[in-house]
N, C-alpha and C positions, 0 to 999 in steps of 0.2 A: 616603686620598689619599697618593700618593707625591710627594715634594717634592724638587726639586733647587735648591740655593742656590749661586750662582756668586760666587766670591771667596775671599780667604784672610785677611782682617783681623779686627779686633775687631768691626766691624760685622756681618760674616757669622757670626761665632760667636754674637753676640747674636740675630741673626735666626733661626739654627738652634735656639738655646736656647729662644726664645719659640715658634717654630713647633712644637717638640717637645711643647709643652704644649697644643696644639690638639686638640680632640676629633676633628677630621677627619683628622689625619695618622697614617699607619701606618709609613712609612719616610721618612727624611730623609738626603739625600746632599749633600755639600759639595765643590765642585770649584774649586780643589784642596784647600781647607781648610788647617788648621794643626795645631800640636801640641795645642792645646786641644780642637778638634773631634775629634781622634783619640782623646782620652781620654774623650769622652762615650759612654756606653753605647748611646744611642738614635740616634747619628749616625755615618754612614760617610763617610770621605774618599774622593774619586775623583781619581786622578792625571791630571787634564785642566786645562790652563791656562785661566784666565778669558777669555783672548783667542782661544782655539781654538774658534771658533763652530761649525765643522763637526763637530769632535769632541764638543762638548757636545750638539749636535742629535742626532748618532748615538747617544750614550748615552741621551738622553731617549727616543728612539724605541724603542731596544732594551729599555729597562727600564720602558717604559710609564709615564713620568713624567707626572703629572697637572698639575703646576704648577711652572714654573721661576721663581725669584726672583733677579733680577740685583742684586748688591750694588754693585760699582764702576762708574765712569763709562765706562771705555774700551770694554767690550763693547757698551754702549748706543750710544756714538758710532759704533762699527763696524757697527751695525745688527743686533744679535742678535735683537731682537724681530721684525723684519721677516722674517729667515730662519726663525725658529721658526714664525711664522704661515704661511709658505709650505708648511711641512711638517705643518700641522695641529696644532701644539703650542701649549699655553697658556704665555705668557711675561709675567711681571709687569714692566712697564717701558715707557717711551715709545718711539716709532718713531725711526728714524735721523734723520729730518727734525726731529722735536721735540727730539732730544738735542743739536742744535746750540745750544740755549739754554745749555748748559754747554760744549759743545765749541768754541765760538767766541765770545769776548767781544764781538767786533765785531758778529756776528749778534745777540747778546743785546741789546746797546745799541740797535741799529737797531730791533729788535722793540719794545723799551720806548718808543722815540720814536714809532714808528708807532701805538702803542696808547695814547699819552698817559699812560704810567705813570711816576710820579716817580722820578728817578734823577739822578746827577751829570752835569753837562755834560761832553762828551767829544769826542775826534776820534781817528781811526785813521790809521796810517801804515805804509807798506811801504818808505819811503825814509828812511834814517837822518838825512840832512841836513835834510830837511823836518821830521822829528820834533824835532830839536834847535832848529830855528828857531822852532817853535811854543812850545817850552818857554821860550825866551828872553823871550817876551812873556806868559808865563803866571804867575799868582800862585803863591806858594810857601806851604805845601807842595803838591806835586802827586803824583798817583798814576800809576805806570807799570805796565801789565799786559801780559804776554805774551798774545797772542790765543788760542792753543790750550791744550790740557791740559798742566798742569805739576805735577801731583800736589799741588795746593794751595800751591805755592811760587813761582808766577810773578807775584807782586804785590809791588811795591816802593814804599814811601812815601818820597819824596825831600824832604828839608828844605832843599835848596839847589839852585841850577841845576846846580852841579857834580855833585851826587849824582844828579840826574835824567839828566844826560848819561851818567854811569857806568852807570845802570840801563838806558838805551837801548842802550848798547854791549854790556852783558851779554846782552841779548835778541837784538839784531839782528846784532852783529858777532862776539861770542864764542860765540854759540849755546849759552849756558848751559842753556837749556831746549829745545834741539833746534829742530825746525821750528816748535814752538809759538810761538817768539819771532820768526819771520820777519815778522810783523805785530805792532805794538804799539798798544794803546789807551791814550791819555793822558787822565786824568780830573781834574776838580777834586776837592780834598780835602773831604770832608763831615765836619762836626763833629757829635758826639753820642755815643750809646751803641749798640753793635752788639747785635743779637739775631737768633735763627734762628726762622723760622716755617715749619712743615712741614705739608703737607696731603696727603691721599690723594684722588686724583681719577681718574675714568674718562673725563675729557674733557667731562663734562656736570655730574655731581654732585660736590660737594666736601665732604670730611670733615676739618675741622681737627684736628690732633693737639696735644699739649702743646707750648707754646713752650719755648725753651731759649736759653742763651748758652754759647758756647765760648771757649776761650783759645788763640789761635793762636801767640802769642809763646812762645819756649822757657822764658824765665826769669820769676821773680816780678816783679810790678808791670808786666807786659806789656812786658818788656825782652827784648833778644836777638833772634836771627833768627826768621823766620817758619817755622812747622812745619805739619804736617797737622792738628795739634790736640793740646794737652797736657791737656785736661780740659774738662768741661762741667757744667752744672747745669740742672735743670728742676723746676717751671716758672720762667720768667723774670719777676721782679717788675716789670720795666719795662713788660711787656705787660699793661697794665690792661684792663679791659673796654672802656673807651672807645677805647684804642689798638688793641685787637684788632678792633673794628668798623671802624676807619679802615683797617687793613691789609686786611681782607676787601673793603671797598668800593673802595678806591683802588688796590689791587695784585692781590690774589688773583683776584677776579672778572674784572677786565679782562684779566688774564693768561690765564685759562682760556678766556674768550670769544675772545681774540685767537688762541690756539692753534687753537680750533675754526674760526674764520672763515678762517684761513689754510690749512685743510685738513690739519693735522698730527694724527696719532693719538697720544693721550696716555692711558695707563692705568698709573699708578704713583704714586710719591711725587714731590711737587714741593717742593723745599727753597728757601726764599727767604732770602738773607742781607740783613739790613736795617740801616740806620742810623736811629735815632730821635733827632730833634733836641730841643732844649730846649722846644719848643712841642708836642712829641708827634707831630710830622709824620714819617711813615715814608718812606724812600727806598730803592730797591733797589740793593744793592752787587753782588750776584751771584745767579744761579740755579744750583742743582744739580738734576739730573734723577733723583736717587736720594737715599736717606737719607744723612745726614752721618755722619762718624766723628770724634769720639766721641758725637755727638748721638743716634745709635741706642741707645747703651748707657744713656743717661739717660731716653730717651723710651719705649722699649718696655716697661720694667718698670712704668710708670705706667698702661699700657693693661690694663684688666680684661677687655675683649672678646676673643673668640677671633680671634687674628691670622690663622690659616690661613683661616678663614671670610671675614674682611675682604679679604684679598689675592686669594683666589679670586674673590670677587664683583667686585672691581675689574678683574681680568684678563678677566672675562666681561662687563664693562659693566653690572654690577648694583649699583653702590654705593648707589643709591636705596633698596635693600631693607635696608641695614645702618645701624647706629649705632655710634659709638665711645664706650665708657664708660670712665672713668678712676678709678683708686684715688685716695683723698684723701691722697696722700703727696707728698713731695719726693724728688728723686734728685740725686746728685752723682757724677761720675766723675773719677778721677785717673789719668792715663796714666803708666806707668813706661817710660822710654825707655832705649835702650842708650847706652853710652859713645860720645861723638862725634856723636850725633844732633843736628841734622839734616844736618850736613856729611858725616858718614860713620857707619857702624854697626859696632860690635864684635859679632861673632856667635860661636856655638858655646860660649857660656858657660852653665854650669848654673844652673837656676832652682830654688829651693826655697821652700816655704812657701805657694805659690800655691793649694794645695788647701784651705787653711783657709777656713772660712766663719764669719760672725758672725750669730747668730740670738738676738735679745733682744726678745721681744714683737713689736711692729710694726717694730722696727729690724733691718735686716739688711745684710750686705755680702758681696760675692763677686767673683770674677774672671772676666773675659772675655779670651780670648787673641788675640794678633795675630801679631807676628813671632816665632813659635816653631815648633819641629819636635821630633819624637822621634828622637834620634840612634841610631846602630848599637848602642849599649849600652842602649837603652831609656830613656835619660834625656831629660827635657824641657830643651831648650836654646834660647837666643836665636838668631834667624835674620834679624832686621830691625831697623829703627830704633825704631818704637813696639812694644814687646814685649808688654805686656798693659795692661789697664785695670781698675781696681778701682772698683766702683760701690756706693755706700751708699744705702739707702732708709730713710726715717724720716718721722714725722708733720711734722717741721719741717726746713727746709733746713740749719740749723745742726747738727742731730743727724745728718742724712745725710752731711754733710761730715765730721763727727767719726768716723763709722763707717768711711768710706772710708779716712781716714788711719790709723785704728787698725789696719785690715787691711793696708794697704800697708807699714806698718812691720814686719810679720811676714814680708815677702817678701825673699829674698836673691838678688841678681844683681850680680855684681862690676862696678863702674864705672857702675851705672845711676843715673839721676837723675829727679826729678819736681818739679813746681811745688808749693810749700807754701801757695799762696794761692788755690786754686780757690774760686770764688764770692765773692771778696773784695768785688766791687761790691755784691752783694746783702746781704752780712753786715756 
């Protein structure tokens, strides 16, 4: 089977790495890929943007690609699976209609309300003055969200009315998140512990994957600005068997049933960002219509089933024929970010030591690459904010975390930084 993976981050490197271990795959292409996928012997980078849907479809037709796996959200929101379907191409991911669950927070909240799925109380606004008037009478803290896609950064938790006003102005007046902030969703602040719950579904049958928790804040102790994710660990201890069942019954099943009843086609990963309160009650914070980053890096290594077989079955609507089996291990990922991230990114800086691997019995650690390229001199250099992620695997979470940090300390990148407390809630 020939596979095309769309995207250029650590998630896509992890997907390509895992797919290359499938008994079904013969050739793997990544468009556009990164410096890490360029270094893999069994993977070929293709210079096509993840948002160039026509170019990707032409490549898939010309090269007789059997399955295209879409990593990032933008091509899904643009309708890549619909276009591929028109051309008779298999594409793993939801339709353009269903991708609105991530592409518009207003649509997502309305969907949750229609289907009686627990979430924070909210209201949406396109008028800045009405938004501010609403905040004046709202309890603090309050959450301000840009309606559209903002690369995981369009969410502000305001601890005062003044901060809320500033966040609204950032979105609607200053256009800090572009057109994504033309509409804002204002939500009540939910107390509890966050967790990520990811399933594979063809719109009918659901296969739950390992739970995980990520760290969005840049600095230790969940301080500093919001980022795309500075690390993650799996499985999440807070997702007990009892809470797992509540999530399935109260959130996942009604979500998939709602998608089906509203006529939306969904064949892909469904990622649910959750808040678990002190009573163990789950509520939806967000939907992602694809795998998360860095959740992909901690979840995929725990799957012992053939990923290529699973995703092909999902794309063809045959999930009922499959099962997902997991290794009895824990995983932890630490993200190495460039100087200035997330406000800016220093690029073109040489990376060394990232080729090192740790292998000690059941404990291992290795690197997946994100914002990297091979420069004109053949050197691996930084090209973005999140440069690479180091994943540790071990029988216990503590050992997995230790392995990840042991390896990341071997890597040299001028000005880089990472959090030193990944998985602190669990440990």
